[in-house]
C-alpha positions in Angstrom: -6.3 -3.2 17.7 -7.5 -0.9 15.0 -8.4 2.7 15.5 -12.1 2.9 16.8 -12.0 6.7 17.6 -10.4 8.5 14.7 -10.8 11.9 16.4 -9.0 10.9 19.6 -6.2 9.0 17.7 -5.6 12.1 15.6 -5.6 14.4 18.6 -8.4 16.5 17.1 -11.7 17.9 18.2 -14.9 17.4 16.1 -14.6 21.1 15.0 -11.1 20.4 13.9 -12.1 17.5 11.8 -15.0 19.3 10.1 -12.5 22.3 9.4 -10.2 19.9 7.8 -13.1 18.7 5.7 -14.1 22.2 4.7 -10.5 23.0 3.6 -10.3 19.9 1.4 -13.7 20.6 -0.1 -12.2 24.0 -1.1 -9.2 22.3 -2.7 -11.7 20.1 -4.9 -13.6 23.1 -6.0 -10.4 25.0 -7.0 -9.1 21.9 -9.1 -12.5 21.3 -10.7 -12.8 24.9 -11.7 -9.2 24.8 -13.3 -9.9 21.8 -15.5 -9.7 22.5 -19.2 -8.1 22.0 -22.5 -4.6 21.5 -21.0 -5.9 18.5 -19.1 -7.7 17.1 -22.1 -4.4 17.2 -24.1 -2.7 15.5 -21.3 -4.8 12.5 -21.2 -5.1 12.3 -25.1 -1.2 12.6 -25.4 -0.9 10.0 -22.8 -3.1 7.5 -24.8 -1.1 8.3 -28.0 2.2 7.6 -26.2 1.0 4.4 -24.8 -0.3 3.1 -28.1 2.9 4.0 -29.9 5.0 2.3 -27.3 2.9 -0.9 -27.8 3.1 -0.5 -31.4 6.9 -0.5 -31.1 6.8 -3.7 -28.9 4.4 -5.5 -31.2 6.7 -4.6 -34.3 9.9 -5.8 -32.6 8.3 -9.1 -31.7 7.9 -9.9 -35.4 11.6 -10.6 -35.2 11.6 -12.0 -31.7 13.6 -15.0 -32.7 16.6 -12.5 -32.3 17.4 -12.1 -28.6 17.7 -8.3 -28.9 14.4 -7.8 -30.5 12.6 -10.2 -28.1 13.9 -8.1 -25.2 13.0 -4.8 -27.0 9.5 -6.2 -27.7 8.9 -7.5 -24.2 10.1 -4.5 -22.4 8.4 -2.0 -24.6 5.1 -4.1 -24.3 5.5 -4.3 -20.5 6.0 -0.6 -20.2 2.9 0.1 -22.5 1.0 -2.2 -20.3 2.0 -0.5 -17.2 1.0 3.1 -18.6 -2.4 1.5 -19.8 -2.9 -0.1 -16.5 -1.7 2.7 -14.1 -2.0 6.1 -15.6 -4.8 5.4 -18.0 -7.1 2.5 -17.0 -7.0 2.9 -13.3 -7.5 6.8 -13.5 -10.2 6.8 -16.3 -12.2 4.1 -14.4 -12.1 6.4 -11.3 -14.0 8.8 -13.4 -11.1 11.4 -13.4 -11.9 12.4 -17.0 -15.7 11.9 -17.1 -16.0 15.7 -17.0 -14.9 15.7 -20.7 -18.1 13.8 -21.6 -15.5 11.8 -24.2 -16.7 8.4 -24.6 -13.0 7.3 -25.2 -11.9 8.2 -21.8 -15.2 7.7 -19.8 -15.4 5.3 -16.8 -18.5 3.7 -18.1 -16.8 2.6 -21.5 -13.1 1.9 -20.8 -12.1 -1.8 -20.7 -8.6 -2.3 -19.6 -5.8 -4.7 -20.9 -6.0 -7.2 -18.3 -8.0 -10.3 -17.3 -10.2 -8.5 -14.9 -13.5 -6.8 -15.9 -13.5 -3.2 -15.6 -17.1 -3.0 -14.1 -16.2 -5.6 -11.5 -13.0 -3.8 -10.4 -15.0 -0.6 -10.2 -17.2 -2.1 -7.7 -14.5 -3.8 -5.6 -12.1 -0.9 -5.8 -14.0 2.4 -6.3 -16.8 1.5 -4.0 -15.6 -1.2 -1.4 -12.0 0.0 -1.0 -12.2 3.7 -1.4 -15.4 4.1 0.6 -14.2 1.7 3.3 -10.5 2.3 3.2 -8.6 0.1 5.6 -11.7 -0.8 7.6 -11.3 -4.2 9.0 -14.0 -6.5 7.7 -15.3 -4.1 5.0 -12.1 -3.4 2.9 -11.0 -6.7 1.2 -7.7 -5.0 0.0 -6.3 -5.4 3.6 -4.2 -8.4 2.6 -6.5 -9.4 -0.1 -7.9 -12.3 2.0 -4.6 -14.3 1.9 -1.9 -12.1 3.4 -1.7 -11.0 7.1 -0.8 -7.3 7.2 -2.1 -6.3 10.6 -2.1 -7.8 14.1 -5.9 -7.2 14.1 -6.0 -10.3 11.8 -5.7 -13.3 14.1 -2.8 -15.5 13.2 -3.4 -18.8 11.6 -0.9 -21.5 10.5 -1.4 -20.6 6.9 0.2 -17.1 7.6 3.6 -18.9 7.8 3.3 -18.8 4.0 3.0 -14.9 4.0 6.1 -14.3 1.9 5.1 -17.1 -0.6 1.6 -15.9 -0.9 2.8 -12.3 -1.6 5.3 -13.4 -4.1 2.7 -15.3 -6.0 0.3 -12.4 -5.8 3.1 -10.1 -7.1 3.8 -12.2 -10.2 0.1 -13.0 -10.9 -1.4 -9.7 -9.6 -3.8 -9.2 -12.5 -5.4 -12.6 -11.7 -5.7 -11.6 -8.0 -7.4 -8.3 -9.1 -9.5 -9.9 -11.7 -10.9 -12.6 -9.7 -11.4 -10.5 -6.5 -14.9 -9.6 -7.2 -15.9 -13.1 -8.2 -14.3 -14.5 -5.1 -16.5 -11.9 -2.9 -19.6 -13.8 -3.9 -20.4 -17.2 -2.4 -18.2 -19.9 -4.1 -21.3 -22.2 -4.3 -23.8 -19.9 -6.2 -26.5 -22.4 -5.5 -26.3 -21.7 -1.8 -27.0 -17.9 -2.3 -30.7 -17.6 -1.0 -31.6 -14.1 -2.7 -32.7 -15.0 -6.4 -31.4 -11.5 -7.5 -28.0 -11.9 -5.8 -27.7 -15.5 -7.2 -28.4 -14.1 -10.7 -25.9 -11.3 -10.2 -23.2 -13.8 -9.0 -23.9 -16.0 -12.2 -23.7 -12.9 -14.4 -20.4 -11.9 -12.9 -19.0 -15.5 -13.4 -20.0 -15.5 -17.0 -18.5 -12.0 -17.6 -15.3 -13.0 -15.8 -15.0 -16.2 -18.0 -15.6 -14.3 -21.1 -13.1 -11.6 -20.3 -10.4 -14.1 -19.3 -11.0 -16.1 -22.5 -10.7 -12.8 -24.7 -7.5 -11.8 -22.9 -5.7 -15.3 -23.1 -6.7 -15.4 -26.7 -5.4 -12.0 -27.5 -2.0 -12.3 -25.7 -1.3 -16.0 -26.3 -2.9 -17.0 -29.4 -3.9 -14.0 -31.7 -0.9 -11.8 -31.4 1.7 -14.7 -31.4 0.0 -15.9 -34.5 0.4 -12.6 -36.3 4.2 -13.0 -36.0 4.1 -16.4 -37.9 7.2 -18.4 -37.2 8.0 -16.2 -34.2 4.9 -17.7 -32.6 6.6 -19.1 -29.6 9.0 -16.4 -28.8 6.3 -13.7 -29.1 4.1 -15.8 -26.8 7.0 -15.9 -24.1 7.6 -12.1 -24.6 3.9 -11.5 -24.0 4.0 -13.6 -20.9 7.0 -11.5 -19.6 5.3 -8.2 -20.4 2.4 -9.2 -18.4 4.6 -10.2 -15.5 6.5 -6.9 -15.7 3.1 -5.0 -15.5 2.0 -7.3 -12.6 5.1 -6.8 -10.4 5.1 -3.0 -11.0 1.5 -2.5 -10.3 1.7 -4.7 -7.1 4.6 -2.8 -5.9 3.1 0.6 -6.4 -0.2 -0.4 -4.8 1.4 -2.0 -1.8 3.7 0.9 -1.2 0.6 3.1 -1.0 -1.2 0.8 1.7 1.0 -1.4 3.8 4.2 0.5 4.8 4.5 1.7 8.5 2.2 4.6 9.2 -0.7 3.4 6.9 -3.2 2.8 9.7 -6.2 0.4 9.9 -9.7 1.2 11.4 -12.5 -0.5 13.1 -16.1 -0.5 12.0 -17.4 1.4 15.0 -18.8 4.5 13.5 -18.4 4.1 9.9 -22.1 4.6 9.3 -22.3 7.9 10.9 -19.0 9.0 9.6 -18.9 12.6 8.4 -17.2 14.0 5.3 -14.4 15.3 7.4 -13.9 12.0 9.2 -13.8 10.2 5.8 -11.1 12.6 4.6 -9.1 12.1 7.7 -9.3 8.3 7.4 -7.9 8.5 3.8 -5.1 10.7 5.1 -4.1 8.5 7.9 -4.7 5.2 6.1 -2.6 5.9 3.0 1.1 6.5 2.3 3.1 8.2 -0.4 6.4 7.5 -2.1 8.9 10.2 -3.3 9.0 10.3 -7.2 10.2 12.5 -9.9 8.3 13.0 -13.2 9.0 9.6 -14.7 8.6 7.5 -11.6 5.3 9.5 -10.8 4.0 8.9 -14.4 4.8 5.2 -14.4 3.1 4.7 -11.1 -0.2 6.4 -12.4 0.7 9.2 -10.0 0.0 6.8 -7.1 3.2 8.0 -5.6 0.6 10.5 -4.4 -1.6 7.8 -2.7 -2.7 10.1 0.0 -4.0 12.7 -2.5 -5.4 9.9 -4.6 -7.4 8.6 -1.7 -8.7 12.1 -0.7 -9.6 12.9 -4.3 -9.9 9.6 -6.2 -11.9 11.2 -9.1 -9.8 14.2 -9.7 -7.3 13.9 -12.6 -4.0 12.5 -11.6 -1.9 15.2 -13.3 -3.2 17.6 -10.5 -2.0 15.5 -7.6 1.5 17.3 -7.2 -0.1 20.7 -6.8 -2.7 19.2 -4.4 0.1 17.7 -2.5 1.4 21.1 -1.3 -1.9 22.1 0.2 -2.4 18.7 1.8 1.0 18.9 3.4 0.3 22.3 4.6 -3.0 21.1 6.2 -1.1 18.4 8.0 1.5 20.9 9.3 -1.4 23.1 10.5 -3.1 20.4 12.6 0.3 18.5 13.3 -0.6 15.4 11.5 1.8 12.9 10.1 2.4 12.9 6.3 3.5 9.4 5.6 6.1 9.3 2.7 9.6 8.0 1.9 11.7 6.7 -0.9 10.1 4.0 -3.0 12.8 1.5 -1.9 12.1 2.3 1.8 8.4 2.0 1.4 8.6 -1.2 -0.5 11.1 -2.6 2.1 8.8 -1.6 5.0 5.9 -3.5 3.3 7.9 -6.7 2.8 9.1 -6.5 6.4 5.6 -6.2 7.7 4.5 -9.2 5.6 7.4 -11.2 6.7 7.1 -10.3 10.5 3.3 -11.0 10.6 3.9 -14.4 9.1 4.8 -15.3 12.8 2.5 -15.8 15.7 2.0 -12.8 17.9 4.1 -14.2 20.9 7.3 -13.9 18.7 6.5 -10.2 18.1 7.8 -7.4 20.5 5.1 -4.6 20.0 1.4 -5.0 20.7 -1.5 -4.2 18.4 -1.8 -0.8 19.9 1.7 0.5 19.1 3.2 -1.6 16.4 4.7 0.2 13.4 2.1 -1.4 11.1 -0.8 -1.4 13.6 -1.9 1.2 16.0 -4.9 2.6 17.9 -5.9 5.4 20.1 -5.0 3.4 23.2 -1.3 4.1 22.2 -1.4 7.6 23.6 -3.7 7.3 26.6 -2.2 8.1 29.9 -3.8 6.6 33.0 -6.8 5.8 30.8 -7.3 9.5 29.9 -7.7 10.2 26.1 -4.9 12.2 24.4 -5.7 15.7 23.3 -3.8 18.2 21.3 -2.2 21.2 23.0 -0.2 24.4 22.2 3.2 24.7 23.2 3.4 27.8 25.5 7.0 28.5 24.4 6.4 28.5 20.7 2.6 28.7 20.2 2.8 25.7 17.9 0.1 23.1 18.0 1.2 19.7 19.2 -0.9 16.8 18.2 -0.6 13.3 16.5 2.7 13.9 14.7 4.4 15.2 17.9 2.9 12.4 19.8 4.5 10.0 17.4 7.8 11.8 17.6 7.5 11.7 21.6 6.8 8.0 21.4 9.9 7.3 19.2 12.1 9.5 21.6 10.8 7.5 24.4 11.4 4.2 22.7 15.0 5.4 21.8 15.7 6.5 25.6 14.4 3.1 26.8 16.6 1.3 24.3 19.6 3.4 25.4 18.7 2.7 29.0 18.6 -1.1 28.1 21.9 -0.9 26.2 23.5 1.1 29.1 22.0 -1.5 31.6 23.5 -4.3 29.3 26.8 -2.5 29.3 26.9 -2.1 33.0 26.0 -5.8 33.5 28.6 -6.8 31.0 31.1 -4.7 32.9 30.2 -6.2 36.2 30.5 -9.7 34.5 34.0 -8.8 33.2 35.1 -7.5 36.6 33.6 -10.7 38.2 35.6 -12.8 35.8 38.8 -10.8 36.6 38.3 -11.2 40.2 37.7 -15.0 39.7 40.9 -15.2 37.4 43.0 -13.3 40.2 41.5 -15.6 42.9 42.4 -18.6 40.7 46.0 -17.2 40.3 46.3 -16.7 44.0 45.1 -20.3 44.6 47.6 -21.6 42.1 50.4 -19.5 43.7 49.5 -20.8 47.1 49.4 -24.4 45.9 52.9 -24.0 44.3 54.2 -22.6 47.6 53.0 -25.4 49.6 54.3 -28.0 47.1 57.7 -26.2 47.4 57.8 -26.3 51.1 56.9 -29.9 51.1 59.6 -30.7 48.5 
C-alpha cells in the first residue's frame, strides 16, 4: 500500500519535518538572491546554441537525398529538439526564468516544439503533477493511465501489455504528453454537467486540434517542401528527429519517477499537508541519475530530479549546487538520497514495468515492502510505529536510510539462510543417494553370490 503517514515512514517527528522545510526555504532564498546577469547569459546562450543546431540540421536536410546528410540532418535536428524540449521549454514553462521579465523566456509566452499545447501541459504538469507528486488518484503521471508501476494499482488483464504500452509511449511520447490534458476531461463533452467545465473542455479540444495541425504542417509539409526534391527524405528525417526527442525525453522522465526508491503516497492528509511535508514528499518520491555536464544539459538537468521537484521554479543551472545542500540534509536526518547511473535507473524502471505486468500472486514481495512500492507498515514491529534513534556508540542519528539498510541486511541474511538450508538439503539428498547406491551395490553382490552358489 502507499505511504499514508509520511512522518512515520521517514522516521521523523513533526518538528524534524518542519526543520527540514525551514532549511530548504533558506536554500531557496540563497539561490533567488544570487540570480543575475550570469544566469541570463546562460539561458540566452542555450537558446542561441539550440537554434544554431536546428539551423545546421535544416541546412543538411536540403541535401538529404545523400545518406550522410540525411543522418546529419536527422540527428542534429533530434538533438536540437531535445535541448528545446528539456533544457529550454520544460524549464521556461516552469517559470524558472520569469524573474527576468523577458517575454522571450517567460512561462506565459513560450510555446514549445511539440504537439502539446504549453498552457495545457502547465496545468497537468506544473499543477497536478508537482503539487500532488506520486499521490495515487491525484497524480496522473503515475503510469500515465496505461502502465502499472505500483502494486497499489490493482492488476487488470490489460497490464499484461505493460511492456508494449510503455514501448509505444516511449516512441510517441509527445503525443502522450500532448493529449494528457485533453484525456483528463470527460471523453463525451456533452455529458459534462457544469456549463463552464463543458466550455473549458471544448476550448481545450479546439486548442489541441489547432496545435496538432500546426505541428504536423510544420514538420511534415512546410519544412519538407522547403527542401524541394528532397521532400520525402526530409519528411522521414523530421519523423526520426521527433522519435529521437521522444525516446530521450521519456527515458529521462521515467528515470526520475519510477526506479526503486521513488515512493508513492496515499491521499490521507494531502489537504492539511505542511510545507515541510510537501518538501519531504518530493524528496522521497523522486530519483536522480548520475550525470556529467553534457548528460546533465541534455536531460534539462533532470538528472537532478529530486532538486527539481523541491524547487521546480528555480533555474536548472543551479541544481548542481543545490544538490550539495540537499544531500547534506539527507545525511543529517538519515534520509535516503535515491540516485544511480543512468543505465541502472533506466533498467530498474523497465524491470518494474515488466514485473508489474504480472498478477500479484506471481510476485514475491508485498505492497508494503517491494522495491518499487513501500509503506510505513514495512518498519513496524509488533504494530508499533518505527522511530529514529541515536546510536549510543557513535552518536549518529539512525532513521529511514538505516532502516532500509537493516531491511536489506535482514533480507540478505534470510537469503543466505535459505541457501544454506538448500545446500544442507542437497547434501542430505546426495548422502541418501549414495547410501541407496551402496545398498543397491550390496544387493547386487548378494544376488551374484547366491547365483554363484546355486551354480
